[in-house]
mmCIF file of the N, C-alpha and C atoms, coordinates in Angstrom:
data_MODEL
# 
_entry.id   MODEL 
# 
loop_
_atom_site.group_PDB 
_atom_site.id 
_atom_site.type_symbol 
_atom_site.label_atom_id 
_atom_site.label_alt_id 
_atom_site.label_comp_id 
_atom_site.label_asym_id 
_atom_site.label_entity_id 
_atom_site.label_seq_id 
_atom_site.pdbx_PDB_ins_code 
_atom_site.Cartn_x 
_atom_site.Cartn_y 
_atom_site.Cartn_z 
_atom_site.occupancy 
_atom_site.B_iso_or_equiv 
_atom_site.pdbx_formal_charge 
_atom_site.auth_seq_id 
_atom_site.auth_comp_id 
_atom_site.auth_asym_id 
_atom_site.auth_atom_id 
_atom_site.pdbx_PDB_model_num 
ATOM 1   N N  . MET A 1 1  ? 111.927 106.866 123.488 1.00 0.00 ? 1  MET A N  1 
ATOM 2   C CA . MET A 1 1  ? 112.844 107.430 122.705 1.00 0.00 ? 1  MET A CA 1 
ATOM 3   C C  . MET A 1 1  ? 112.240 107.926 121.489 1.00 0.00 ? 1  MET A C  1 
ATOM 4   N N  . PRO A 1 2  ? 112.437 109.319 120.898 1.00 0.00 ? 2  PRO A N  1 
ATOM 5   C CA . PRO A 1 2  ? 111.728 109.763 120.046 1.00 0.00 ? 2  PRO A CA 1 
ATOM 6   C C  . PRO A 1 2  ? 112.511 109.145 118.563 1.00 0.00 ? 2  PRO A C  1 
ATOM 7   N N  . LEU A 1 3  ? 112.155 109.243 117.439 1.00 0.00 ? 3  LEU A N  1 
ATOM 8   C CA . LEU A 1 3  ? 112.662 109.115 116.199 1.00 0.00 ? 3  LEU A CA 1 
ATOM 9   C C  . LEU A 1 3  ? 113.383 110.241 115.863 1.00 0.00 ? 3  LEU A C  1 
ATOM 10  N N  . ARG A 1 4  ? 114.652 110.112 115.275 1.00 0.00 ? 4  ARG A N  1 
ATOM 11  C CA . ARG A 1 4  ? 115.384 111.338 114.726 1.00 0.00 ? 4  ARG A CA 1 
ATOM 12  C C  . ARG A 1 4  ? 114.907 111.555 113.285 1.00 0.00 ? 4  ARG A C  1 
ATOM 13  N N  . GLU A 1 5  ? 115.153 112.673 113.080 1.00 0.00 ? 5  GLU A N  1 
ATOM 14  C CA . GLU A 1 5  ? 114.730 112.855 111.446 1.00 0.00 ? 5  GLU A CA 1 
ATOM 15  C C  . GLU A 1 5  ? 115.587 112.050 110.525 1.00 0.00 ? 5  GLU A C  1 
ATOM 16  N N  . LEU A 1 6  ? 116.770 111.382 110.831 1.00 0.00 ? 6  LEU A N  1 
ATOM 17  C CA . LEU A 1 6  ? 117.264 110.396 109.807 1.00 0.00 ? 6  LEU A CA 1 
ATOM 18  C C  . LEU A 1 6  ? 116.465 108.979 109.812 1.00 0.00 ? 6  LEU A C  1 
ATOM 19  N N  . ASP A 1 7  ? 115.856 108.804 110.958 1.00 0.00 ? 7  ASP A N  1 
ATOM 20  C CA . ASP A 1 7  ? 114.972 107.571 111.020 1.00 0.00 ? 7  ASP A CA 1 
ATOM 21  C C  . ASP A 1 7  ? 114.011 107.747 109.895 1.00 0.00 ? 7  ASP A C  1 
ATOM 22  N N  . LEU A 1 8  ? 113.242 108.864 110.143 1.00 0.00 ? 8  LEU A N  1 
ATOM 23  C CA . LEU A 1 8  ? 112.111 109.342 109.713 1.00 0.00 ? 8  LEU A CA 1 
ATOM 24  C C  . LEU A 1 8  ? 112.266 109.169 108.110 1.00 0.00 ? 8  LEU A C  1 
ATOM 25  N N  . LEU A 1 9  ? 113.264 109.906 107.582 1.00 0.00 ? 9  LEU A N  1 
ATOM 26  C CA . LEU A 1 9  ? 113.621 109.760 106.155 1.00 0.00 ? 9  LEU A CA 1 
ATOM 27  C C  . LEU A 1 9  ? 113.807 108.399 105.453 1.00 0.00 ? 9  LEU A C  1 
ATOM 28  N N  . ILE A 1 10 ? 114.472 107.523 106.425 1.00 0.00 ? 10 ILE A N  1 
ATOM 29  C CA . ILE A 1 10 ? 114.759 105.922 106.162 1.00 0.00 ? 10 ILE A CA 1 
ATOM 30  C C  . ILE A 1 10 ? 113.291 105.467 105.818 1.00 0.00 ? 10 ILE A C  1 
ATOM 31  N N  . ILE A 1 11 ? 112.629 105.488 107.023 1.00 0.00 ? 11 ILE A N  1 
ATOM 32  C CA . ILE A 1 11 ? 111.097 104.919 107.106 1.00 0.00 ? 11 ILE A CA 1 
ATOM 33  C C  . ILE A 1 11 ? 110.400 105.386 105.380 1.00 0.00 ? 11 ILE A C  1 
ATOM 34  N N  . GLN A 1 12 ? 110.555 106.816 105.749 1.00 0.00 ? 12 GLN A N  1 
ATOM 35  C CA . GLN A 1 12 ? 109.570 107.448 104.240 1.00 0.00 ? 12 GLN A CA 1 
ATOM 36  C C  . GLN A 1 12 ? 110.163 106.798 102.997 1.00 0.00 ? 12 GLN A C  1 
ATOM 37  N N  . ILE A 1 13 ? 111.470 106.669 102.833 1.00 0.00 ? 13 ILE A N  1 
ATOM 38  C CA . ILE A 1 13 ? 111.674 106.278 101.750 1.00 0.00 ? 13 ILE A CA 1 
ATOM 39  C C  . ILE A 1 13 ? 111.636 104.709 101.593 1.00 0.00 ? 13 ILE A C  1 
ATOM 40  N N  . ARG A 1 14 ? 111.835 104.036 102.349 1.00 0.00 ? 14 ARG A N  1 
ATOM 41  C CA . ARG A 1 14 ? 111.787 102.630 102.343 1.00 0.00 ? 14 ARG A CA 1 
ATOM 42  C C  . ARG A 1 14 ? 109.743 102.204 102.129 1.00 0.00 ? 14 ARG A C  1 
ATOM 43  N N  . THR A 1 15 ? 109.336 103.078 102.641 1.00 0.00 ? 15 THR A N  1 
ATOM 44  C CA . THR A 1 15 ? 107.826 102.646 102.721 1.00 0.00 ? 15 THR A CA 1 
ATOM 45  C C  . THR A 1 15 ? 107.326 103.375 101.033 1.00 0.00 ? 15 THR A C  1 
ATOM 46  N N  . GLY A 1 16 ? 108.010 104.339 100.796 1.00 0.00 ? 16 GLY A N  1 
ATOM 47  C CA . GLY A 1 16 ? 107.741 104.561 99.359  1.00 0.00 ? 16 GLY A CA 1 
ATOM 48  C C  . GLY A 1 16 ? 108.131 103.686 98.186  1.00 0.00 ? 16 GLY A C  1 
ATOM 49  N N  . LEU A 1 17 ? 109.385 102.959 98.230  1.00 0.00 ? 17 LEU A N  1 
ATOM 50  C CA . LEU A 1 17 ? 109.968 102.112 97.671  1.00 0.00 ? 17 LEU A CA 1 
ATOM 51  C C  . LEU A 1 17 ? 108.744 100.534 97.562  1.00 0.00 ? 17 LEU A C  1 
ATOM 52  N N  . THR A 1 18 ? 108.601 100.407 98.892  1.00 0.00 ? 18 THR A N  1 
ATOM 53  C CA . THR A 1 18 ? 107.521 99.258  98.880  1.00 0.00 ? 18 THR A CA 1 
ATOM 54  C C  . THR A 1 18 ? 105.998 99.532  98.088  1.00 0.00 ? 18 THR A C  1 
ATOM 55  N N  . TRP A 1 19 ? 105.700 100.875 98.377  1.00 0.00 ? 19 TRP A N  1 
ATOM 56  C CA . TRP A 1 19 ? 104.606 100.873 97.352  1.00 0.00 ? 19 TRP A CA 1 
ATOM 57  C C  . TRP A 1 19 ? 104.994 101.176 95.805  1.00 0.00 ? 19 TRP A C  1 
ATOM 58  N N  . THR A 1 20 ? 106.119 101.403 95.311  1.00 0.00 ? 20 THR A N  1 
ATOM 59  C CA . THR A 1 20 ? 106.151 101.531 94.049  1.00 0.00 ? 20 THR A CA 1 
ATOM 60  C C  . THR A 1 20 ? 106.108 99.876  93.625  1.00 0.00 ? 20 THR A C  1 
ATOM 61  N N  . ARG A 1 21 ? 106.799 98.815  94.514  1.00 0.00 ? 21 ARG A N  1 
ATOM 62  C CA . ARG A 1 21 ? 106.758 97.418  93.983  1.00 0.00 ? 21 ARG A CA 1 
ATOM 63  C C  . ARG A 1 21 ? 105.302 97.021  94.162  1.00 0.00 ? 21 ARG A C  1 
ATOM 64  N N  . VAL A 1 22 ? 104.494 97.612  95.206  1.00 0.00 ? 22 VAL A N  1 
ATOM 65  C CA . VAL A 1 22 ? 103.148 97.270  94.769  1.00 0.00 ? 22 VAL A CA 1 
ATOM 66  C C  . VAL A 1 22 ? 102.436 97.629  93.896  1.00 0.00 ? 22 VAL A C  1 
ATOM 67  N N  . ALA A 1 23 ? 102.691 98.639  93.482  1.00 0.00 ? 23 ALA A N  1 
ATOM 68  C CA . ALA A 1 23 ? 102.034 99.413  92.246  1.00 0.00 ? 23 ALA A CA 1 
ATOM 69  C C  . ALA A 1 23 ? 102.704 98.439  90.865  1.00 0.00 ? 23 ALA A C  1 
ATOM 70  N N  . ARG A 1 24 ? 103.804 98.243  91.003  1.00 0.00 ? 24 ARG A N  1 
ATOM 71  C CA . ARG A 1 24 ? 104.379 97.710  89.735  1.00 0.00 ? 24 ARG A CA 1 
ATOM 72  C C  . ARG A 1 24 ? 103.783 95.929  89.690  1.00 0.00 ? 24 ARG A C  1 
ATOM 73  N N  . VAL A 1 25 ? 103.613 95.552  90.425  1.00 0.00 ? 25 VAL A N  1 
ATOM 74  C CA . VAL A 1 25 ? 103.399 93.869  90.233  1.00 0.00 ? 25 VAL A CA 1 
ATOM 75  C C  . VAL A 1 25 ? 102.036 93.750  90.329  1.00 0.00 ? 25 VAL A C  1 
ATOM 76  N N  . SER A 1 26 ? 101.055 94.920  90.923  1.00 0.00 ? 26 SER A N  1 
ATOM 77  C CA . SER A 1 26 ? 99.564  94.546  91.185  1.00 0.00 ? 26 SER A CA 1 
ATOM 78  C C  . SER A 1 26 ? 98.779  94.138  89.807  1.00 0.00 ? 26 SER A C  1 
ATOM 79  N N  . ARG A 1 27 ? 97.975  93.260  89.673  1.00 0.00 ? 27 ARG A N  1 
ATOM 80  C CA . ARG A 1 27 ? 97.172  92.971  88.418  1.00 0.00 ? 27 ARG A CA 1 
ATOM 81  C C  . ARG A 1 27 ? 95.856  93.570  88.352  1.00 0.00 ? 27 ARG A C  1 
ATOM 82  N N  . TYR A 1 28 ? 95.529  94.402  89.356  1.00 0.00 ? 28 TYR A N  1 
ATOM 83  C CA . TYR A 1 28 ? 94.590  95.573  89.460  1.00 0.00 ? 28 TYR A CA 1 
ATOM 84  C C  . TYR A 1 28 ? 94.924  96.937  89.288  1.00 0.00 ? 28 TYR A C  1 
ATOM 85  N N  . GLU A 1 29 ? 94.080  97.780  88.427  1.00 0.00 ? 29 GLU A N  1 
ATOM 86  C CA . GLU A 1 29 ? 94.225  98.928  88.203  1.00 0.00 ? 29 GLU A CA 1 
ATOM 87  C C  . GLU A 1 29 ? 94.130  100.025 89.479  1.00 0.00 ? 29 GLU A C  1 
ATOM 88  N N  . ALA A 1 30 ? 93.435  99.762  90.219  1.00 0.00 ? 30 ALA A N  1 
ATOM 89  C CA . ALA A 1 30 ? 93.069  100.528 91.399  1.00 0.00 ? 30 ALA A CA 1 
ATOM 90  C C  . ALA A 1 30 ? 94.254  100.184 92.436  1.00 0.00 ? 30 ALA A C  1 
ATOM 91  N N  . ARG A 1 31 ? 94.349  99.066  92.510  1.00 0.00 ? 31 ARG A N  1 
ATOM 92  C CA . ARG A 1 31 ? 95.767  98.825  93.531  1.00 0.00 ? 31 ARG A CA 1 
ATOM 93  C C  . ARG A 1 31 ? 97.002  99.705  93.014  1.00 0.00 ? 31 ARG A C  1 
ATOM 94  N N  . ARG A 1 32 ? 97.356  99.560  91.422  1.00 0.00 ? 32 ARG A N  1 
ATOM 95  C CA . ARG A 1 32 ? 98.097  100.144 91.124  1.00 0.00 ? 32 ARG A CA 1 
ATOM 96  C C  . ARG A 1 32 ? 98.452  101.672 91.399  1.00 0.00 ? 32 ARG A C  1 
ATOM 97  N N  . GLU A 1 33 ? 97.292  102.128 91.081  1.00 0.00 ? 33 GLU A N  1 
ATOM 98  C CA . GLU A 1 33 ? 97.310  103.556 91.365  1.00 0.00 ? 33 GLU A CA 1 
ATOM 99  C C  . GLU A 1 33 ? 97.091  104.200 93.026  1.00 0.00 ? 33 GLU A C  1 
ATOM 100 N N  . ARG A 1 34 ? 96.568  103.384 93.692  1.00 0.00 ? 34 ARG A N  1 
ATOM 101 C CA . ARG A 1 34 ? 97.069  103.416 94.932  1.00 0.00 ? 34 ARG A CA 1 
ATOM 102 C C  . ARG A 1 34 ? 98.142  103.558 95.401  1.00 0.00 ? 34 ARG A C  1 
ATOM 103 N N  . GLY A 1 35 ? 98.705  102.390 95.211  1.00 0.00 ? 35 GLY A N  1 
ATOM 104 C CA . GLY A 1 35 ? 100.325 102.255 95.363  1.00 0.00 ? 35 GLY A CA 1 
ATOM 105 C C  . GLY A 1 35 ? 101.410 103.284 94.729  1.00 0.00 ? 35 GLY A C  1 
ATOM 106 N N  . LYS A 1 36 ? 100.892 103.743 93.636  1.00 0.00 ? 36 LYS A N  1 
ATOM 107 C CA . LYS A 1 36 ? 101.650 104.693 93.131  1.00 0.00 ? 36 LYS A CA 1 
ATOM 108 C C  . LYS A 1 36 ? 101.526 106.068 93.975  1.00 0.00 ? 36 LYS A C  1 
ATOM 109 N N  . ALA A 1 37 ? 100.225 106.547 94.454  1.00 0.00 ? 37 ALA A N  1 
ATOM 110 C CA . ALA A 1 37 ? 99.898  107.439 94.923  1.00 0.00 ? 37 ALA A CA 1 
ATOM 111 C C  . ALA A 1 37 ? 100.543 107.631 96.362  1.00 0.00 ? 37 ALA A C  1 
ATOM 112 N N  . HIS A 1 38 ? 100.416 106.325 96.929  1.00 0.00 ? 38 HIS A N  1 
ATOM 113 C CA . HIS A 1 38 ? 101.227 106.117 98.393  1.00 0.00 ? 38 HIS A CA 1 
ATOM 114 C C  . HIS A 1 38 ? 102.843 106.272 98.170  1.00 0.00 ? 38 HIS A C  1 
ATOM 115 N N  . ALA A 1 39 ? 103.198 105.720 97.208  1.00 0.00 ? 39 ALA A N  1 
ATOM 116 C CA . ALA A 1 39 ? 104.694 106.154 96.791  1.00 0.00 ? 39 ALA A CA 1 
ATOM 117 C C  . ALA A 1 39 ? 104.847 107.617 96.589  1.00 0.00 ? 39 ALA A C  1 
ATOM 118 N N  . ARG A 1 40 ? 104.289 108.043 96.140  1.00 0.00 ? 40 ARG A N  1 
ATOM 119 C CA . ARG A 1 40 ? 104.402 109.675 95.591  1.00 0.00 ? 40 ARG A CA 1 
ATOM 120 C C  . ARG A 1 40 ? 104.386 110.518 97.016  1.00 0.00 ? 40 ARG A C  1 
ATOM 121 N N  . LYS A 1 41 ? 103.315 110.159 97.612  1.00 0.00 ? 41 LYS A N  1 
ATOM 122 C CA . LYS A 1 41 ? 103.431 110.991 98.881  1.00 0.00 ? 41 LYS A CA 1 
ATOM 123 C C  . LYS A 1 41 ? 104.671 110.647 99.970  1.00 0.00 ? 41 LYS A C  1 
ATOM 124 N N  . ALA A 1 42 ? 105.053 109.412 99.984  1.00 0.00 ? 42 ALA A N  1 
ATOM 125 C CA . ALA A 1 42 ? 106.031 108.878 100.669 1.00 0.00 ? 42 ALA A CA 1 
ATOM 126 C C  . ALA A 1 42 ? 107.192 109.974 100.111 1.00 0.00 ? 42 ALA A C  1 
ATOM 127 N N  . TYR A 1 43 ? 107.710 109.945 98.740  1.00 0.00 ? 43 TYR A N  1 
ATOM 128 C CA . TYR A 1 43 ? 108.562 110.703 98.374  1.00 0.00 ? 43 TYR A CA 1 
ATOM 129 C C  . TYR A 1 43 ? 108.239 112.105 98.726  1.00 0.00 ? 43 TYR A C  1 
ATOM 130 N N  . ASP A 1 44 ? 107.469 112.645 98.473  1.00 0.00 ? 44 ASP A N  1 
ATOM 131 C CA . ASP A 1 44 ? 107.351 113.911 98.540  1.00 0.00 ? 44 ASP A CA 1 
ATOM 132 C C  . ASP A 1 44 ? 107.518 114.501 99.995  1.00 0.00 ? 44 ASP A C  1 
ATOM 133 N N  . GLY A 1 45 ? 106.963 113.706 101.009 1.00 0.00 ? 45 GLY A N  1 
ATOM 134 C CA . GLY A 1 45 ? 107.411 113.802 102.517 1.00 0.00 ? 45 GLY A CA 1 
ATOM 135 C C  . GLY A 1 45 ? 108.890 113.654 102.723 1.00 0.00 ? 45 GLY A C  1 
ATOM 136 N N  . ALA A 1 46 ? 109.611 112.606 102.057 1.00 0.00 ? 46 ALA A N  1 
ATOM 137 C CA . ALA A 1 46 ? 111.009 112.467 102.432 1.00 0.00 ? 46 ALA A CA 1 
ATOM 138 C C  . ALA A 1 46 ? 111.775 113.956 101.620 1.00 0.00 ? 46 ALA A C  1 
ATOM 139 N N  . VAL A 1 47 ? 111.425 114.286 100.647 1.00 0.00 ? 47 VAL A N  1 
ATOM 140 C CA . VAL A 1 47 ? 111.906 115.659 100.159 1.00 0.00 ? 47 VAL A CA 1 
ATOM 141 C C  . VAL A 1 47 ? 111.841 116.615 101.024 1.00 0.00 ? 47 VAL A C  1 
ATOM 142 N N  . LYS A 1 48 ? 110.751 116.814 101.420 1.00 0.00 ? 48 LYS A N  1 
ATOM 143 C CA . LYS A 1 48 ? 110.249 118.058 102.344 1.00 0.00 ? 48 LYS A CA 1 
ATOM 144 C C  . LYS A 1 48 ? 110.802 117.895 103.746 1.00 0.00 ? 48 LYS A C  1 
ATOM 145 N N  . LEU A 1 49 ? 111.282 116.774 104.305 1.00 0.00 ? 49 LEU A N  1 
ATOM 146 C CA . LEU A 1 49 ? 111.836 116.586 105.423 1.00 0.00 ? 49 LEU A CA 1 
ATOM 147 C C  . LEU A 1 49 ? 113.519 116.464 105.422 1.00 0.00 ? 49 LEU A C  1 
ATOM 148 N N  . LEU A 1 50 ? 113.844 116.319 103.882 1.00 0.00 ? 50 LEU A N  1 
ATOM 149 C CA . LEU A 1 50 ? 115.419 116.465 103.896 1.00 0.00 ? 50 LEU A CA 1 
ATOM 150 C C  . LEU A 1 50 ? 115.595 117.688 103.883 1.00 0.00 ? 50 LEU A C  1 
ATOM 151 N N  . GLU A 1 51 ? 114.884 118.778 103.305 1.00 0.00 ? 51 GLU A N  1 
ATOM 152 C CA . GLU A 1 51 ? 115.346 119.780 103.475 1.00 0.00 ? 51 GLU A CA 1 
ATOM 153 C C  . GLU A 1 51 ? 115.598 120.898 104.518 1.00 0.00 ? 51 GLU A C  1 
ATOM 154 N N  . LYS A 1 52 ? 114.822 120.200 105.739 1.00 0.00 ? 52 LYS A N  1 
ATOM 155 C CA . LYS A 1 52 ? 114.950 120.808 106.897 1.00 0.00 ? 52 LYS A CA 1 
ATOM 156 C C  . LYS A 1 52 ? 116.172 119.900 107.696 1.00 0.00 ? 52 LYS A C  1 
ATOM 157 N N  . THR A 1 53 ? 116.673 118.762 107.333 1.00 0.00 ? 53 THR A N  1 
ATOM 158 C CA . THR A 1 53 ? 117.423 117.791 108.111 1.00 0.00 ? 53 THR A CA 1 
ATOM 159 C C  . THR A 1 53 ? 118.729 118.053 107.995 1.00 0.00 ? 53 THR A C  1 
ATOM 160 N N  . PHE A 1 54 ? 119.593 118.096 108.958 1.00 0.00 ? 54 PHE A N  1 
ATOM 161 C CA . PHE A 1 54 ? 121.049 118.188 108.772 1.00 0.00 ? 54 PHE A CA 1 
ATOM 162 C C  . PHE A 1 54 ? 121.604 116.710 108.875 1.00 0.00 ? 54 PHE A C  1 
ATOM 163 N N  . LEU A 1 55 ? 122.459 116.312 107.918 1.00 0.00 ? 55 LEU A N  1 
ATOM 164 C CA . LEU A 1 55 ? 122.899 115.100 107.686 1.00 0.00 ? 55 LEU A CA 1 
ATOM 165 C C  . LEU A 1 55 ? 124.473 115.055 107.775 1.00 0.00 ? 55 LEU A C  1 
ATOM 166 N N  . ARG A 1 56 ? 124.906 114.151 108.278 1.00 0.00 ? 56 ARG A N  1 
ATOM 167 C CA . ARG A 1 56 ? 126.271 113.880 108.003 1.00 0.00 ? 56 ARG A CA 1 
ATOM 168 C C  . ARG A 1 56 ? 126.779 113.466 106.584 1.00 0.00 ? 56 ARG A C  1 
ATOM 169 N N  . GLN A 1 57 ? 127.986 113.607 106.212 1.00 0.00 ? 57 GLN A N  1 
ATOM 170 C CA . GLN A 1 57 ? 128.295 113.282 104.784 1.00 0.00 ? 57 GLN A CA 1 
ATOM 171 C C  . GLN A 1 57 ? 127.526 111.813 104.466 1.00 0.00 ? 57 GLN A C  1 
ATOM 172 N N  . SER A 1 58 ? 128.095 110.769 105.367 1.00 0.00 ? 58 SER A N  1 
ATOM 173 C CA . SER A 1 58 ? 127.928 109.550 105.126 1.00 0.00 ? 58 SER A CA 1 
ATOM 174 C C  . SER A 1 58 ? 126.460 109.145 105.220 1.00 0.00 ? 58 SER A C  1 
ATOM 175 N N  . GLU A 1 59 ? 125.900 109.754 106.157 1.00 0.00 ? 59 GLU A N  1 
ATOM 176 C CA . GLU A 1 59 ? 124.474 109.839 106.063 1.00 0.00 ? 59 GLU A CA 1 
ATOM 177 C C  . GLU A 1 59 ? 123.591 110.443 104.653 1.00 0.00 ? 59 GLU A C  1 
ATOM 178 N N  . ALA A 1 60 ? 124.054 111.294 104.119 1.00 0.00 ? 60 ALA A N  1 
ATOM 179 C CA . ALA A 1 60 ? 123.901 112.122 103.147 1.00 0.00 ? 60 ALA A CA 1 
ATOM 180 C C  . ALA A 1 60 ? 123.807 111.437 101.725 1.00 0.00 ? 60 ALA A C  1 
ATOM 181 N N  . ALA A 1 61 ? 124.910 110.632 101.532 1.00 0.00 ? 61 ALA A N  1 
ATOM 182 C CA . ALA A 1 61 ? 125.093 109.831 100.436 1.00 0.00 ? 61 ALA A CA 1 
ATOM 183 C C  . ALA A 1 61 ? 124.065 108.712 100.402 1.00 0.00 ? 61 ALA A C  1 
ATOM 184 N N  . SER A 1 62 ? 123.787 107.956 101.490 1.00 0.00 ? 62 SER A N  1 
ATOM 185 C CA . SER A 1 62 ? 123.112 106.940 101.346 1.00 0.00 ? 62 SER A CA 1 
ATOM 186 C C  . SER A 1 62 ? 121.652 107.452 101.198 1.00 0.00 ? 62 SER A C  1 
ATOM 187 N N  . ILE A 1 63 ? 121.305 108.451 101.935 1.00 0.00 ? 63 ILE A N  1 
ATOM 188 C CA . ILE A 1 63 ? 119.736 108.993 101.709 1.00 0.00 ? 63 ILE A CA 1 
ATOM 189 C C  . ILE A 1 63 ? 119.830 109.402 100.393 1.00 0.00 ? 63 ILE A C  1 
ATOM 190 N N  . ARG A 1 64 ? 120.418 110.144 99.909  1.00 0.00 ? 64 ARG A N  1 
ATOM 191 C CA . ARG A 1 64 ? 120.156 110.595 98.526  1.00 0.00 ? 64 ARG A CA 1 
ATOM 192 C C  . ARG A 1 64 ? 120.252 109.631 97.456  1.00 0.00 ? 64 ARG A C  1 
ATOM 193 N N  . SER A 1 65 ? 121.029 108.520 97.569  1.00 0.00 ? 65 SER A N  1 
ATOM 194 C CA . SER A 1 65 ? 121.339 107.503 96.910  1.00 0.00 ? 65 SER A CA 1 
ATOM 195 C C  . SER A 1 65 ? 119.717 106.597 96.857  1.00 0.00 ? 65 SER A C  1 
ATOM 196 N N  . ASN A 1 66 ? 119.236 106.371 97.991  1.00 0.00 ? 66 ASN A N  1 
ATOM 197 C CA . ASN A 1 66 ? 117.760 105.648 98.059  1.00 0.00 ? 66 ASN A CA 1 
ATOM 198 C C  . ASN A 1 66 ? 116.402 106.639 97.638  1.00 0.00 ? 66 ASN A C  1 
ATOM 199 N N  . LEU A 1 67 ? 117.053 107.944 97.737  1.00 0.00 ? 67 LEU A N  1 
ATOM 200 C CA . LEU A 1 67 ? 115.873 108.846 97.251  1.00 0.00 ? 67 LEU A CA 1 
ATOM 201 C C  . LEU A 1 67 ? 115.730 108.903 95.712  1.00 0.00 ? 67 LEU A C  1 
ATOM 202 N N  . MET A 1 68 ? 117.078 108.762 95.252  1.00 0.00 ? 68 MET A N  1 
ATOM 203 C CA . MET A 1 68 ? 117.086 108.661 93.881  1.00 0.00 ? 68 MET A CA 1 
ATOM 204 C C  . MET A 1 68 ? 116.436 107.548 93.430  1.00 0.00 ? 68 MET A C  1 
ATOM 205 N N  . ASN A 1 69 ? 116.549 106.321 94.332  1.00 0.00 ? 69 ASN A N  1 
ATOM 206 C CA . ASN A 1 69 ? 116.142 105.297 93.519  1.00 0.00 ? 69 ASN A CA 1 
ATOM 207 C C  . ASN A 1 69 ? 114.497 105.050 93.558  1.00 0.00 ? 69 ASN A C  1 
ATOM 208 N N  . LEU A 1 70 ? 113.964 105.534 94.472  1.00 0.00 ? 70 LEU A N  1 
ATOM 209 C CA . LEU A 1 70 ? 112.520 105.743 94.768  1.00 0.00 ? 70 LEU A CA 1 
ATOM 210 C C  . LEU A 1 70 ? 112.144 106.774 93.596  1.00 0.00 ? 70 LEU A C  1 
ATOM 211 N N  . ARG A 1 71 ? 112.835 107.960 93.229  1.00 0.00 ? 71 ARG A N  1 
ATOM 212 C CA . ARG A 1 71 ? 112.467 108.743 92.124  1.00 0.00 ? 71 ARG A CA 1 
ATOM 213 C C  . ARG A 1 71 ? 112.569 108.337 90.936  1.00 0.00 ? 71 ARG A C  1 
ATOM 214 N N  . THR A 1 72 ? 113.291 107.461 90.519  1.00 0.00 ? 72 THR A N  1 
ATOM 215 C CA . THR A 1 72 ? 113.409 106.431 89.389  1.00 0.00 ? 72 THR A CA 1 
ATOM 216 C C  . THR A 1 72 ? 112.369 105.496 89.292  1.00 0.00 ? 72 THR A C  1 
ATOM 217 N N  . GLU A 1 73 ? 111.978 104.939 90.411  1.00 0.00 ? 73 GLU A N  1 
ATOM 218 C CA . GLU A 1 73 ? 110.781 103.925 90.513  1.00 0.00 ? 73 GLU A CA 1 
ATOM 219 C C  . GLU A 1 73 ? 109.523 104.668 90.065  1.00 0.00 ? 73 GLU A C  1 
ATOM 220 N N  . LEU A 1 74 ? 109.405 105.879 90.535  1.00 0.00 ? 74 LEU A N  1 
ATOM 221 C CA . LEU A 1 74 ? 108.194 106.701 90.609  1.00 0.00 ? 74 LEU A CA 1 
ATOM 222 C C  . LEU A 1 74 ? 108.008 106.989 88.782  1.00 0.00 ? 74 LEU A C  1 
ATOM 223 N N  . ARG A 1 75 ? 109.167 107.268 88.451  1.00 0.00 ? 75 ARG A N  1 
ATOM 224 C CA . ARG A 1 75 ? 109.101 107.655 87.142  1.00 0.00 ? 75 ARG A CA 1 
ATOM 225 C C  . ARG A 1 75 ? 108.896 106.523 86.120  1.00 0.00 ? 75 ARG A C  1 
ATOM 226 N N  . ARG A 1 76 ? 109.178 105.418 86.289  1.00 0.00 ? 76 ARG A N  1 
ATOM 227 C CA . ARG A 1 76 ? 108.920 104.310 85.800  1.00 0.00 ? 76 ARG A CA 1 
ATOM 228 C C  . ARG A 1 76 ? 107.305 103.985 85.861  1.00 0.00 ? 76 ARG A C  1 
ATOM 229 N N  . LEU A 1 77 ? 106.723 104.425 86.735  1.00 0.00 ? 77 LEU A N  1 
ATOM 230 C CA . LEU A 1 77 ? 105.359 104.135 86.779  1.00 0.00 ? 77 LEU A CA 1 
ATOM 231 C C  . LEU A 1 77 ? 104.568 105.314 86.422  1.00 0.00 ? 77 LEU A C  1 
ATOM 232 N N  . GLY A 1 78 ? 105.227 106.179 85.729  1.00 0.00 ? 78 GLY A N  1 
ATOM 233 C CA . GLY A 1 78 ? 104.595 107.301 84.946  1.00 0.00 ? 78 GLY A CA 1 
ATOM 234 C C  . GLY A 1 78 ? 104.504 108.717 85.876  1.00 0.00 ? 78 GLY A C  1 
ATOM 235 N N  . GLU A 1 79 ? 105.180 108.621 87.026  1.00 0.00 ? 79 GLU A N  1 
ATOM 236 C CA . GLU A 1 79 ? 104.947 110.105 87.711  1.00 0.00 ? 79 GLU A CA 1 
ATOM 237 C C  . GLU A 1 79 ? 105.886 111.032 87.281  1.00 0.00 ? 79 GLU A C  1 
ATOM 238 N N  . ASP A 1 80 ? 105.507 112.358 87.379  1.00 0.00 ? 80 ASP A N  1 
ATOM 239 C CA . ASP A 1 80 ? 106.182 113.410 86.950  1.00 0.00 ? 80 ASP A CA 1 
ATOM 240 C C  . ASP A 1 80 ? 107.105 114.030 87.851  1.00 0.00 ? 80 ASP A C  1 
ATOM 241 N N  . VAL A 1 81 ? 108.329 113.511 88.242  1.00 0.00 ? 81 VAL A N  1 
ATOM 242 C CA . VAL A 1 81 ? 109.042 113.765 89.662  1.00 0.00 ? 81 VAL A CA 1 
ATOM 243 C C  . VAL A 1 81 ? 110.393 114.301 89.251  1.00 0.00 ? 81 VAL A C  1 
# 
């Protein structure tokens, strides 16, 4: 069964949030930078997918809220999003 765009959005956002946590708690600069880069890539992918995905109102509210959480975490890590 193929994944729907909604499923892909959820996966992208959760992956990005996971990478922001890795970047935030890591003691090693290289790991922090790598985590931040992966989180940014997940954010950019989710934004791009969101632009071409039709969501019901209930889905859209949840997705946008989680995407804003990811954006906030990226900003805390110094990303310009």
